[in-house]
N, C-alpha and C positions, 0 to 999 in steps of 0.2 A: 562643101558641107562635110563636117567632121563627125563621123560616127565612132565614138570611142568611149572609154570608161575613165572617170576621174581617179585620182589617188584618194581613196575614201578618207574623209576627216583630216586630210593633210593639204591645207591651202597652198603652202609654198611649193610642194612637190607637184600639185595639180597645175599651178601657174607655169611651172617649168615645162610641163607636158604641153600646155597650151602654146607656149612659145615655140617648142619643137615642131608641133603639128602645123602651126601657122607658117613656119618657115618652109616646111615640106610643101604645103599647098601653094604658097607664093612662088616657090621655085618652079612650079608647073604652070605659072601664069595666072593664078587666081587673083582676082581683084576684090572679091568679097569672100570672107571666111566666116562660117557660121558654126557655132557649138550648141549642144542641146540645153534643155532646161536643167537648172540646178547643177551644172557641170562643176562649178566651184562651190562646195567641194563634195556634194553627193545628194542624190534624191533618197529620202529616208524610207525606202520600201521595206515594209515588214517590221520596222522597229516599234517597240512597245515603250512609250514614254511614261507609262505607269499612271495614266489619268483615268480615273473612274468617277462616276457621279458622286460628288461629296468627298473625294479623296485623291491624294497624290502620293506616290511612293518616292523614297529617297533615291532608289535606283533610277527612276524616271527623271528626277531632277539632275542626276549626274549625267545621264545620257543627253539631256537637252543642253547641259553646260558644254559638253564635248562638241556638240553640233554648233552651238553658239560660238565657241572659240575658233571654229574653222570657217566662220562666215566672213563676209567682206564689208568693210566700211566704205560708204559712198558719200563724199570723196574719201580717199585714203590711199595708203601705199599700194594696195592690190590694183586699184583703178589706175594709178600712175604706171604700174608695171604693164598692164594691158595696153594702155595708151602708147607706151614706148614700143611694145611689140607691134602694134599697128603701124607706127611711124617707121620702125626699122625695116619692115617688109612692104611698106607702101600699099597697105590693104585697108579695106573697110572690114571691121571686125564686129560681130554680133555674138554675144555669149550669155548663157544663163548662169546666174550666180545665186547663192543665198546671201541676201543683204541683211545686215543688222543695223538697226536704228534705235538707239536707246536700249530697252530690254526686249524689243520685238524683232523677230525675223520676218523677212519677206522673200517670196520667190520672185526674182527680178531678172530682167534681161538688160544688159548694158550695150550701148552702141558707141562705136569709135570709127573715125575716118583716119586717113593717113596723117592728119594734123593733130589728132588727139581725141579726147572724150567728147561725145555729143550729148548723151542723156541716157535715160532709163525708162523702162516700163515695169511697173509692179503688177503682179497677177491680181486681177480684180476679185476673183472668187476662188479661194482654195477649195478643193473638192474633198468631201467626206472628212476622213481623219486628218487631212492636211490642215484643217481649221484649228486643230489643237496645237499646231506647230508654227504656222505662218499667219501673219496679219493680212488684212485685205488692202489692196491698193485703192486708189481713187482716180477720178478723171484727169487729174493733173499730170499723170504719168502715162498718157496714151499717145506718145508722139509719132509723127510720120516725118522722116527726115528726107529733105530734097537734096540728093547727092548727085555727083557727076555720073553715077551709074544707074540712077533711077531713084524713085521715092520708096524708101524702106520703112516698114513698120513690123511690129512683132505682136503676136497673140500667143499666149502660153497654154499649152496642153488643152484642158477641157474648156477654157475660155472660147475655144474654137467652136463649141456647141452653143454659144450665146449669140443668137442671130443679130441682136442689136449691136454687140461689140464688133462683129464682122462688118455690119453695115456701116458703122462709123469709120472703120478702116478704109472701106471702099470710097465713102464720101470724101474722105481726106486725100484721096488720090493715090493710095498705096499701089505700087507696081510690083515690088518684090516683097512678098508677104511671108514673114518668118513664122513658122509654126513650131516653135521650140517645145519639146514634149518629153514625157516619159512613156506615153501610150504607144501601142504597137498593135499589129493584127489587122485583119481585113476591114472591120468597121472603121478603124482609124484611117487606113489607106483610102477607103472610099470617101471619107470625109475631106481629106486634103484634095482629092480630085474634084469633089463637088465645089469646094471653095475656089479652086482655080477657075473652074468653068463659070461659077456664079459671079465672081468678082472680076473675071478676065484679068487675072493676075498670075504671076509666077509664084508658086508656093514651094518653100523649102521646109519640108517636114523633117526635123532633125532630132534624133533620139539617142540616148545613151545605150550602148551595147555593153552589158556588164555580166561577167561570170562570177561564180562564187569565189574563185581564186583571186579575183580583184580586191577582195576584202582581206586585209592582213590578218594572219592567224593570231596576232597579239591582242586583238579585240575579243574579249569574252563573248560579246554579243553575237559574234559570227556563229558560234556553235548553238547559241540559244535561239536565234531567230532565223538562221539560214540552213540549219542542219538538214531539213527536209526538202530544201530547194533542189531543183535539177541543176545541172552544170551552169545553165544560163539563167540568171535572175531577170534579165531583160534581153530579148533577142535583137532589138533595134528596129528594123523595118523603116529605116530612113529612106527618103526619096525626094526627088525634085520633079515638079509637075508644071507643064506649060499652060498658058491661058485657055487652051482647048480641053484641058483636063487629062492630058496624056502624060504618062511618065517619060521623062527624058533622062533620068538617072535613077538607078535603083528600081524597086526597093532592094535593100541589102540587109541580110540578117545573119546573126551568129558569127560576126567577125567585126574587128575594127577596120575601118576603111575610110578613105577620103573620096567622096563623090564629086565629080565635076560636071558642069553643064554650061552651055553658052546661052546667054539671054539675047533675044532678038527684039529690039524696041518696037518693031512694027507689029509684033504679036500682042503688044500691050495697048494697041490703039485700034487696029482694024476690026477685031472681034466685037468691039463695043457698038459698032453700027447696028448689030442685031439685038444686043442685050447690054444695057448699061443700068445696073440696078440702083445706082445712086445718081442717075441722070434721067434720061428720057423715059426709062422704065419705072421710075420711082413713084409717080403719081402723088406729088406732095399736096395736091388738093384733097387727097383721101388719107394719106399717111404722113406723119411727121415724127421725127426723133429729136429730142432735146438731150444734149450731152453736157453735163456739168464738169467743166475743165478746171475749175478753181481748186486749189489745194484745201482739203478738209483737215485742218490742223486740230490737234487735241486741245490746244489752248491759244487764245487770241488776246493780245494786250490792247486795251483801248486807252487813248489819250483823253483824260478828263477835261483838259483845257480847251 
């Protein structure tokens, strides 16, 4: 689990940092390497995109354009680079990116195995002002991948407070639950412990740790938006939790660090004897969940013939 800061608004430099950190983790025996939400190429904390009811500012449009230009096309060269990184180091790689599709940005997690690209999850519900920047995902990008190291799925930041989204991940058999996030602090840490205990899953809560100095001085917005910030814009608080809800790595704060933990497959099975919330504890005669997994496209073409 990589707790680090991206090279803000610089996609290529951030990708190089990803390759270096992945190599470091793999050299210590890691088979799964996880990066935080929006790692390529930044979470837009504190930025003012100039949107007000009934109006937009030229400066806000320029800020969005800069953010848009540092985003990732899926598929595209950045995805190819990440796939090659996973192949080169024989790891499964899960990483948060800002994805662009047409004129819209999405907060997305990409999945890779040692053979290449597996798929993506788009954040279903951007929170608060995120909704002015990112579009909403749909049920077609809620995958759980059955890999040689276990079934892997990802839920992004405050999606983890959506009970039905969590339940779907449990029902689809997730064993390694990636909580890629920008959030930190005790409420968040208690949340990932709860998820681990509730779902009987390993939870990797992976967050960016970013200082003011991680933003280049050449960006005028640094002084405008971060002048009053403390040294740390985000302290991190990344951690790995086992299916009993106990920390097995971290939390770690106010530093860049790689956290390591070993996963015991027996702990993903035995505890469900007492509590299997998507199995014998579910009571489908009382409660049922319907998940629409079809892609909700903006335009559909119908054949008249």
